[in-house]
N, C-alpha and C positions, 0 to 999 in steps of 0.2 A: 504494500500501500504506499503510495508516493503521496506526501502531504504538502500542502502550499498554504501560505498565508496570504490572503487576499482581501478584496472588498466585496461585499455582498450589498447590493442596491437596496434602500428602503425608502419610505417616504411616498409624498404623491407626486404626481407627474409635475415636471419642472423644478423640483428640488432636488439639491444635491446632497443626500445624507446616505452615508455608508457605514456598514458595520465592518470591523476588521475581524475576519473570522479565519479558522484553521479548517480546510477541506481537503477531500481526495482530489487529485489534480485533475480527474477526468470528470468530475462532477459539475453541473451547471452552476452559474453564477449565484443565483438565487435559491439553490437547491439546499438540502441540509447541511448544516455545519458540524463538524466534531467539536468545536469549541468557540466562544465568543471572546475576543481580546480585547475589545474597545470600540470607539466610533470615530468617524471623520466628518465633519460638517463644514461645506464651503458655501458662504452666504455670498449674495450678489455684490456686496459693497467691498468684495475681497477679503473680509474678516474669515478666519479659519479657525474652527473649533475642533479639537483632537484630544483624545484621551485613550491611552493604552496601557494594559496592566503589564508591567515590565517583567514580573515574576512568571507569568503565564508564557509571555514571548520567549524569554529565556527557556523556559522548560520546553515548549515546542521545537524551538530551535536546536536543542540538545537532542531531540528526539530525531532530528534529519528534516525538519520542514524548512521549506525554502520560501523566501519572500519572494512575491511577484514584483515584476519592474515598477508598475503604478504604485504599489506600497512603499517600496524602497524610496521612490522619488518623492513622494507626498508626505511620508511621515517622518522619514531620515533624510532630509535633503542634502546634508553635509557628509553623509557617508557615501563611500563608494560601492 
């Protein structure tokens, strides 16, 4: 089972709200998640609200989960 940390879209049409979740790599974007790590909200006036549980993130990374490119870029912009 290959795991990935990625965004799952929530909210109404036109809103940018995402949960940061751990999923199996081949599952749908909005399908069942193994675990929820936090959320990411981008408001129209460029305000970004993000919260992530660092302990859960470290746990899943130690189990071999890989971050998607969009999560890496938006949650940890300074890391390579």
